[in-house]
Each structure stands twice: as structure tokens, then as C-alpha cells.
BATOR-787786 format. One record per residue (C-alpha): residue in three letters; x, z, y. Coordinates in nm, 2 decimals. Example, Ala and Ser with C-alpha at 12.3 -4.5 7.8 and 13.67 -1.06 7.14 Angstrom:
ALA; 1.23; 0.78; -0.45
SER; 1.37; 0.71; -0.11
REM end
This chain:
UNK; 2.47; 8.89; 10.70
UNK; 2.81; 8.87; 10.53
UNK; 2.88; 8.67; 10.19
UNK; 2.68; 8.74; 9.90
UNK; 2.88; 8.91; 9.61
UNK; 2.83; 8.82; 9.26
UNK; 2.97; 8.95; 8.92
UNK; 3.13; 8.66; 8.71
UNK; 3.30; 8.83; 8.45
UNK; 3.34; 9.18; 8.27
UNK; 3.56; 9.33; 8.00
UNK; 3.59; 9.65; 7.81
UNK; 3.81; 9.86; 7.61
UNK; 3.66; 10.20; 7.54
UNK; 3.60; 10.43; 7.24
UNK; 3.23; 10.22; 7.18
UNK; 3.49; 9.91; 7.11
UNK; 3.77; 9.70; 7.17
UNK; 3.56; 9.42; 7.34
UNK; 3.19; 9.33; 7.49
UNK; 3.04; 9.25; 7.13
UNK; 3.15; 9.57; 6.96
UNK; 3.03; 9.79; 7.26
UNK; 2.71; 9.62; 7.28
UNK; 2.63; 9.70; 6.94
UNK; 2.75; 10.07; 7.00
UNK; 2.53; 10.09; 7.28
UNK; 2.21; 9.97; 7.15
UNK; 2.28; 10.22; 6.83
UNK; 2.34; 10.53; 7.03
UNK; 2.69; 10.53; 6.85
UNK; 2.92; 10.80; 6.95
UNK; 3.27; 10.74; 7.02
UNK; 3.37; 11.11; 7.01
UNK; 3.62; 11.25; 6.76
UNK; 3.83; 11.57; 6.68
UNK; 4.19; 11.53; 6.76
UNK; 4.41; 11.76; 6.58
UNK; 4.72; 11.68; 6.79
UNK; 4.52; 11.86; 7.09
UNK; 4.46; 12.17; 6.88
UNK; 4.82; 12.18; 6.80
UNK; 4.93; 12.13; 7.15
UNK; 4.72; 12.43; 7.26
UNK; 4.42; 12.29; 7.37
UNK; 4.08; 12.48; 7.41
UNK; 3.87; 12.20; 7.31
UNK; 4.03; 11.90; 7.05
UNK; 3.75; 11.68; 7.16
UNK; 3.78; 11.33; 7.29
UNK; 3.70; 10.99; 7.30
UNK; 3.91; 10.80; 7.07
UNK; 4.07; 10.49; 7.23
UNK; 4.33; 10.31; 6.99
UNK; 4.62; 10.18; 7.19
UNK; 4.68; 9.78; 7.10
UNK; 4.97; 9.61; 7.04
UNK; 5.05; 9.37; 7.33
UNK; 5.35; 9.20; 7.13
UNK; 5.14; 8.89; 7.07
UNK; 5.03; 8.85; 7.44
UNK; 5.31; 8.95; 7.63
UNK; 5.68; 8.96; 7.65
UNK; 5.90; 9.25; 7.62
UNK; 5.97; 9.23; 7.98
UNK; 5.63; 9.22; 8.07
UNK; 5.54; 9.53; 7.88
UNK; 5.83; 9.75; 7.95
UNK; 5.65; 9.89; 8.26
UNK; 5.33; 9.95; 8.08
UNK; 5.20; 10.28; 7.96
UNK; 4.85; 10.36; 7.84
UNK; 4.65; 10.28; 8.18
UNK; 4.80; 9.96; 8.22
UNK; 4.78; 9.87; 7.84
UNK; 4.40; 9.94; 7.84
UNK; 4.37; 9.77; 8.17
UNK; 4.56; 9.45; 8.04
UNK; 4.30; 9.41; 7.73
UNK; 3.99; 9.46; 7.96
UNK; 4.11; 9.22; 8.25
UNK; 4.22; 8.96; 7.98
UNK; 3.85; 8.97; 7.85
UNK; 3.70; 8.95; 8.18
UNK; 3.90; 8.67; 8.30
UNK; 3.83; 8.46; 8.00
UNK; 3.46; 8.55; 8.06
UNK; 3.45; 8.43; 8.43
UNK; 3.67; 8.11; 8.31
UNK; 3.98; 8.19; 8.52
UNK; 4.33; 8.12; 8.39
UNK; 4.69; 8.19; 8.52
UNK; 4.73; 7.83; 8.63
UNK; 4.41; 7.88; 8.88
UNK; 4.49; 8.23; 8.98
UNK; 4.85; 8.13; 9.11
UNK; 4.70; 7.86; 9.30
UNK; 4.44; 8.07; 9.47
UNK; 4.39; 8.38; 9.66
UNK; 4.28; 8.64; 9.41
UNK; 4.29; 8.99; 9.47
UNK; 4.29; 9.31; 9.28
UNK; 4.17; 9.66; 9.34
UNK; 4.20; 9.89; 9.03
UNK; 4.09; 10.24; 9.00
UNK; 4.33; 10.51; 8.87
UNK; 4.41; 10.87; 8.94
UNK; 4.70; 10.94; 8.70
UNK; 4.99; 10.84; 8.51
UNK; 5.09; 11.19; 8.34
UNK; 5.21; 11.12; 8.01
UNK; 5.47; 10.85; 8.13
UNK; 5.60; 11.09; 8.37
UNK; 5.64; 11.38; 8.11
UNK; 5.81; 11.14; 7.90
UNK; 6.07; 11.03; 8.14
UNK; 6.13; 11.37; 8.26
UNK; 6.18; 11.49; 7.87
UNK; 6.42; 11.21; 7.84
UNK; 6.63; 11.31; 8.12
UNK; 6.64; 11.67; 8.02
UNK; 6.76; 11.58; 7.69
UNK; 7.03; 11.33; 7.79
UNK; 7.14; 11.51; 8.10
UNK; 7.15; 11.15; 8.26
UNK; 6.90; 10.98; 8.46
UNK; 7.06; 10.66; 8.40
UNK; 6.92; 10.64; 8.03
UNK; 6.52; 10.70; 8.13
UNK; 6.50; 10.32; 8.13
UNK; 6.42; 10.07; 8.38
UNK; 6.04; 10.07; 8.28
UNK; 5.97; 10.41; 8.36
UNK; 5.95; 10.38; 8.72
UNK; 5.67; 10.13; 8.69
UNK; 5.49; 10.31; 8.45
UNK; 5.51; 10.62; 8.65
UNK; 5.38; 10.50; 8.96
UNK; 4.97; 10.57; 9.02
UNK; 4.98; 10.20; 9.10
UNK; 5.09; 10.10; 8.77
UNK; 4.80; 9.91; 8.68
UNK; 4.80; 9.71; 8.98
UNK; 5.13; 9.62; 8.99
UNK; 5.16; 9.52; 8.62
UNK; 4.84; 9.29; 8.63
UNK; 4.91; 9.14; 8.97
UNK; 5.24; 9.04; 8.83
UNK; 5.14; 8.92; 8.49
UNK; 4.83; 8.72; 8.62
UNK; 5.00; 8.58; 8.93
UNK; 4.77; 8.74; 9.16
UNK; 4.79; 8.62; 9.55
UNK; 4.54; 8.83; 9.71
UNK; 4.47; 9.21; 9.82
UNK; 4.65; 9.43; 9.58
UNK; 4.61; 9.82; 9.57
UNK; 4.49; 10.10; 9.35
UNK; 4.21; 10.33; 9.45
UNK; 4.24; 10.68; 9.36
UNK; 3.91; 10.89; 9.39
UNK; 3.90; 11.10; 9.10
UNK; 3.60; 11.03; 8.87
UNK; 3.46; 10.79; 9.11
UNK; 3.77; 10.56; 9.13
UNK; 3.62; 10.28; 8.91
UNK; 3.32; 10.27; 9.10
UNK; 3.46; 10.26; 9.47
UNK; 3.69; 10.00; 9.35
UNK; 3.41; 9.79; 9.28
UNK; 3.25; 9.89; 9.63
UNK; 3.59; 9.80; 9.81
UNK; 3.60; 9.46; 9.64
UNK; 3.24; 9.40; 9.72
UNK; 3.33; 9.51; 10.11
UNK; 3.62; 9.26; 10.11
UNK; 3.44; 8.97; 10.00
UNK; 3.12; 9.03; 10.20
UNK; 3.34; 9.05; 10.51
UNK; 3.50; 8.72; 10.43
UNK; 3.84; 8.86; 10.35
UNK; 3.88; 8.74; 9.99
UNK; 3.68; 8.49; 9.78
UNK; 3.75; 8.66; 9.46
UNK; 3.87; 9.05; 9.36
UNK; 3.94; 9.21; 9.01
UNK; 3.81; 9.53; 9.01
UNK; 3.79; 9.82; 8.76
UNK; 3.90; 10.15; 8.63
UNK; 4.15; 10.26; 8.39
UNK; 4.22; 10.62; 8.19
UNK; 4.48; 10.71; 7.98
UNK; 4.35; 10.95; 7.68
UNK; 4.67; 11.11; 7.57
UNK; 4.69; 11.50; 7.57
UNK; 4.94; 11.51; 7.87
UNK; 4.69; 11.37; 8.09
UNK; 4.41; 11.60; 7.97
UNK; 4.60; 11.96; 7.91
UNK; 4.52; 12.07; 8.29
UNK; 4.18; 11.95; 8.29
UNK; 4.10; 12.15; 7.94
UNK; 4.27; 12.46; 8.12
UNK; 3.96; 12.46; 8.33
UNK; 3.72; 12.58; 8.02
UNK; 3.49; 12.28; 8.12
UNK; 3.51; 12.10; 7.79
UNK; 3.27; 12.16; 7.52
UNK; 3.38; 12.34; 7.22
UNK; 3.14; 12.21; 6.99
UNK; 3.44; 12.09; 6.76
UNK; 3.22; 12.11; 6.45
UNK; 2.99; 11.83; 6.54
UNK; 3.20; 11.58; 6.78
UNK; 2.92; 11.34; 6.80
UNK; 2.67; 11.59; 6.90
UNK; 2.90; 11.76; 7.17
UNK; 2.83; 11.56; 7.48
UNK; 2.46; 11.63; 7.59
UNK; 2.39; 11.52; 7.91
UNK; 2.09; 11.68; 8.07
UNK; 2.02; 11.87; 7.74
UNK; 1.96; 12.26; 7.82
UNK; 2.21; 12.35; 7.54
UNK; 2.52; 12.15; 7.68
UNK; 2.86; 12.35; 7.70
UNK; 3.06; 12.11; 7.88
UNK; 3.22; 11.75; 7.87
UNK; 3.44; 11.57; 7.66
UNK; 3.73; 11.36; 7.81
UNK; 3.78; 10.99; 7.71
UNK; 3.94; 10.67; 7.83
UNK; 4.03; 10.32; 7.83
UNK; 3.94; 10.05; 8.11
UNK; 3.69; 9.83; 8.23
UNK; 3.71; 9.54; 8.45
UNK; 3.47; 9.36; 8.66
UNK; 3.54; 9.01; 8.82
UNK; 3.38; 9.01; 9.18
UNK; 3.34; 8.65; 9.37
UNK; 3.16; 8.54; 9.65
UNK; 2.84; 8.35; 9.55
UNK; 2.94; 8.03; 9.72
UNK; 3.26; 8.00; 9.54
UNK; 3.12; 8.11; 9.21
UNK; 2.87; 7.82; 9.24
UNK; 3.16; 7.57; 9.33
UNK; 3.35; 7.68; 9.01
UNK; 3.04; 7.69; 8.79
UNK; 3.11; 8.03; 8.71
UNK; 2.87; 8.21; 8.49
UNK; 2.68; 8.50; 8.73
UNK; 2.60; 8.81; 8.55
UNK; 2.45; 8.99; 8.83
UNK; 2.45; 9.02; 9.24
UNK; 2.61; 9.34; 9.41
UNK; 2.37; 9.43; 9.66
UNK; 2.42; 9.79; 9.74
UNK; 2.72; 10.02; 9.77
UNK; 2.64; 10.38; 9.91
UNK; 2.91; 10.63; 9.94
UNK; 2.96; 10.98; 10.09
UNK; 3.16; 11.29; 10.09
UNK; 3.02; 11.64; 10.02
UNK; 3.27; 11.82; 10.26
UNK; 3.24; 12.12; 10.07
UNK; 3.38; 12.27; 9.77
UNK; 3.64; 12.09; 9.59
UNK; 3.50; 12.08; 9.24
UNK; 3.12; 12.19; 9.27
UNK; 2.87; 11.92; 9.33
UNK; 2.65; 11.85; 9.63
UNK; 2.28; 11.75; 9.61
UNK; 2.28; 11.64; 9.96
UNK; 2.58; 11.46; 9.95
UNK; 2.46; 11.27; 9.64
UNK; 2.12; 11.21; 9.80
UNK; 2.31; 11.06; 10.09
UNK; 2.50; 10.83; 9.89
UNK; 2.18; 10.71; 9.68
UNK; 1.98; 10.65; 10.01
UNK; 2.26; 10.46; 10.18
UNK; 2.29; 10.22; 9.87
UNK; 1.92; 10.15; 9.87
UNK; 1.92; 10.11; 10.25
UNK; 2.21; 9.87; 10.23
UNK; 2.03; 9.68; 9.92
UNK; 1.72; 9.64; 10.13
UNK; 1.48; 9.75; 9.84
UNK; 1.20; 10.01; 9.78
UNK; 1.32; 10.27; 9.53
UNK; 1.03; 10.15; 9.30
UNK; 1.25; 9.79; 9.27
UNK; 1.54; 10.01; 9.05
UNK; 1.45; 9.95; 8.68
UNK; 1.73; 10.18; 8.55
UNK; 1.95; 10.43; 8.65
UNK; 2.30; 10.49; 8.46
UNK; 2.35; 10.88; 8.58
UNK; 2.69; 11.02; 8.64
UNK; 2.58; 11.32; 8.45
UNK; 2.89; 11.45; 8.24
UNK; 2.74; 11.73; 8.02
UNK; 2.80; 12.02; 8.23
UNK; 2.54; 12.26; 8.37
UNK; 2.58; 12.26; 8.73
UNK; 2.67; 11.85; 8.76
UNK; 2.36; 11.75; 8.54
UNK; 2.14; 11.97; 8.73
UNK; 2.25; 11.84; 9.08
UNK; 2.23; 11.50; 8.98
UNK; 1.88; 11.55; 8.82
UNK; 1.73; 11.72; 9.13
UNK; 1.90; 11.44; 9.36
UNK; 1.75; 11.15; 9.15
UNK; 1.42; 11.32; 9.15
UNK; 1.42; 11.39; 9.55
UNK; 1.48; 10.99; 9.60
UNK; 1.33; 10.82; 9.32
UNK; 1.07; 11.06; 9.16
UNK; 0.99; 11.09; 8.80
UNK; 0.93; 10.76; 8.70
UNK; 1.24; 10.55; 8.69
UNK; 1.43; 10.57; 8.33
UNK; 1.75; 10.75; 8.32
UNK; 2.03; 10.77; 8.09
UNK; 2.36; 10.89; 8.08
UNK; 2.60; 10.69; 7.86
UNK; 2.84; 10.96; 7.89
UNK; 2.63; 11.13; 7.59
UNK; 2.78; 10.85; 7.36
UNK; 3.16; 10.78; 7.56
UNK; 3.23; 11.14; 7.69
UNK; 3.36; 11.14; 8.09
UNK; 3.57; 10.82; 8.11
UNK; 3.70; 10.97; 8.42
UNK; 3.88; 10.71; 8.65
UNK; 3.74; 10.42; 8.46
UNK; 3.37; 10.56; 8.43
UNK; 3.24; 10.41; 8.75
UNK; 3.37; 10.05; 8.64
UNK; 3.27; 10.11; 8.25
UNK; 2.94; 10.21; 8.33
UNK; 2.85; 9.91; 8.53
UNK; 2.97; 9.70; 8.24
UNK; 2.75; 9.89; 8.00
UNK; 2.46; 9.85; 8.23
UNK; 2.53; 9.48; 8.29
UNK; 2.53; 9.46; 7.90
UNK; 2.20; 9.63; 7.90
UNK; 2.04; 9.41; 8.13
UNK; 2.18; 9.10; 7.96
UNK; 2.01; 9.22; 7.63
UNK; 1.69; 9.38; 7.78
UNK; 1.73; 9.74; 7.65
UNK; 1.83; 10.07; 7.80
UNK; 2.08; 10.24; 7.60
UNK; 1.98; 10.60; 7.50
UNK; 2.11; 10.94; 7.65
UNK; 2.19; 11.05; 7.29
UNK; 2.18; 11.45; 7.23
UNK; 1.90; 11.52; 7.47
UNK; 1.68; 11.74; 7.30
UNK; 1.56; 12.03; 7.51
UNK; 1.53; 11.97; 7.87
UNK; 1.60; 12.23; 8.12
UNK; 1.42; 12.29; 8.45
UNK; 1.60; 12.01; 8.63
UNK; 1.59; 11.75; 8.37
UNK; 1.25; 11.79; 8.26
UNK; 1.16; 11.66; 8.63
UNK; 1.31; 11.29; 8.56
UNK; 1.24; 11.01; 8.29
UNK; 1.54; 11.06; 8.07
UNK; 1.55; 10.81; 7.79
UNK; 1.66; 10.97; 7.46
UNK; 1.61; 10.66; 7.21
UNK; 1.70; 10.29; 7.26
UNK; 1.43; 10.15; 7.45
UNK; 1.36; 9.74; 7.47
UNK; 1.29; 9.70; 7.84
UNK; 1.37; 9.41; 8.08
UNK; 1.61; 9.52; 8.37
UNK; 1.61; 9.30; 8.67
UNK; 1.80; 9.58; 8.89
UNK; 1.98; 9.89; 8.79
UNK; 2.16; 10.15; 8.99
UNK; 2.49; 10.34; 8.88
UNK; 2.62; 10.67; 9.01
UNK; 2.98; 10.82; 9.01
UNK; 3.08; 11.15; 9.16
UNK; 3.43; 11.30; 9.18
UNK; 3.62; 11.60; 9.23
UNK; 3.68; 11.64; 9.60
UNK; 3.33; 11.56; 9.67
UNK; 3.35; 11.18; 9.65
UNK; 3.03; 11.00; 9.59
UNK; 2.97; 10.62; 9.50
UNK; 2.65; 10.44; 9.41
UNK; 2.62; 10.07; 9.34
UNK; 2.29; 9.86; 9.30
UNK; 2.31; 9.54; 9.12
UNK; 2.04; 9.32; 9.07
UNK; 1.98; 8.96; 8.87
UNK; 2.03; 8.63; 9.04
REM end
């Protein structure tokens, strides 16, 4: 038996709200964060829909020197991590004197790279790009900025695994602590929402074009879905060993009991039912629980016909037809690199407040979604154990199981 791993803090900055309180209200109300963005249409996007996440002003929190190396992913992640640390009762004095790690999910820093190159082209002098550009441009921008700002002394790296990045970051933090290599790890995921970050994705033709009704465009599991909507922000989850959390008198929101993972080893973008099932089964086996003990599944379902159908079949094959399922992406859109972390935060908020957030816009099931128990309206329900799925390009799959302590 390794160390038990618990969650002692969470923070969120998303299209559903700028903090935990705002996000909880949005989840309960089934409120969408999707908007029409004229900038994208002018840019040449096929779809101008996006989850809208305002960029916060950090001047009241950080010095200019601290801010100079930060672009959207790091800025969003700072807000989420600040809230999570406050929740966990951790301050910089404590962090500087202890060994706290950070493993954060991030898979792009597109806009900052574009801006740096554009400036070099304009000035014909790379010396005028600015000293902060290199720290904004690197994929490890979140880790390098947050580890410096919060004086972190433990493990420090970025996890890049497409749309499963945030989930795998939590899984890796779990493994570090369970093996006794760290007492505490800050985990999470960040996703920029600027046009530069989503242009190539839009070019695949997988985004919804239901532009006349943005709030109804994201329709996971619904027969009439026509594609996903990109979104972003950041979510942070503080993991600690049970022993150190108890010693600190820290709040314990839940215990991470299972981390399943797999690789499809097949098509670079198409999902695999077999790969998803192996991830689900591994998480259940590691957690040591029966499938009937899972009270809720937060599905990866992004609102694409192939992806949603595959997951619905995988869930049915492993869990049957009874377990309640919803996809919070119906409200948020697909938060990409942060989704695996944000959906843990969303599910923990449901667990704390005894409700299941609705899979909004689910009006007509298809052959696959009709087989599982999709919750289309807010449901009052006690949740003692939940499971969250995250799947990404390249066939990477991650499943996390968390229970109340």
C-alpha cells in the first residue's frame, strides 16, 4: 500500500465564472458560457463560437517583473492556483520552506509565439522582441512562472497530452505522492482562448456552426450535435498525502483512489472504444471498488458524433445503463488542455453541494446515448464517489476516480 492521496484545495477560472462560487451557481443553473466572437469571424474562422474567458488584470497581485513572462495560459493558471492555495491554507512562506511540487497540463502557447515573430518581422531586429517573450513562448510557461511566483521547491514540469493533459497531470501527481516521492503537488490544466490558438483546430471542420444560438451549440450525446466549441481558462487541484494533510489540519475535499490510463495505438484523431474501456477498467481495478459504487460519471463527451458515440458505448460496456452521466462541456465547450482538471473541480463542487449538473441541450438521444443514463436537468443527488474521463488526440486516455473521505 502506498500513501493515500487527498485533495485539499481547488481553484477555477473559466467561462462559467472567475471563482468557485460563481462556477457552482452556473453549474447548478445549467448556464452556458459559450458566445459568438466576431474577432474569429473576421479572422476567417469557419466557426466563431467560443467559451469566453476574460483576461484578468494581475497588476494588483504581481510586480511587472513577475508578469513579463506570462501570457494567457500562465495568467489564467495564476488565478486558479491562487484560489486553490488559499482554499488549502497554503501561503508562500510555507511553500518556500517545504517541498511542494507542480505538474501542470498545457499543450500550446500559440499567441505569444505569433506575437514575438510578428514583432521581429516588423522591427527586423530580434533584440526588440522583449525579454519576456521566451518565457511566454515555451510550453512550460505555466510551470516556470508559477514555480517562481509561489517559491515552489519540489517536482516541476509541464505535462503535454492533448485534451487529457489536465487529467494526466493529476494522475502523475497522484503517483508521485502515493510512492512517497512528494508530500504535496499542485496539479491542473490551462488553455488559452485567443484566435491564434484555435485557427488550425477550426480548420479541421470539427467546430459547431450553430452560430445563431451559441448557448445551444454544445450538445454532447444529442442526436443533432454538429461539433464541439473551443473554450479555455485554468483549473488547479492541490494534492497531498493524507498524513501531511491531517498534520496541517487541511480541508479534505476528497480522496483520489483510482487513475486509469491507456493508449489507443491506432488512429491519430479517431477515438477507440477498446482504449477507453481499458482506461475505465484500470481505474476501477486500482480503486478497488465495484462499478455500482460510482455515483456519477463526468463524461469527456465533446459534442462530436464519433467521440460521443464511442464513449457512450464504452460507458455502457463497463458500467451498464444505470450510473448517472453528464458532460459539463455542454455548458463550457471543450476546454482542451484544462478540461481534465476543470472537470474534476466541477465534479467536486457537485459532490460538495449534492447535485449533478445537467447535460444541457440533450433533447434527442441517438442509438448510443439512449443506452446510458444521461442527466439532462439539474438533479439533487448525494455523490460519494465520481469518475471523470479525459481522452485526447494521439489516442491518450485518462480516467480518475475520487471518493469522499
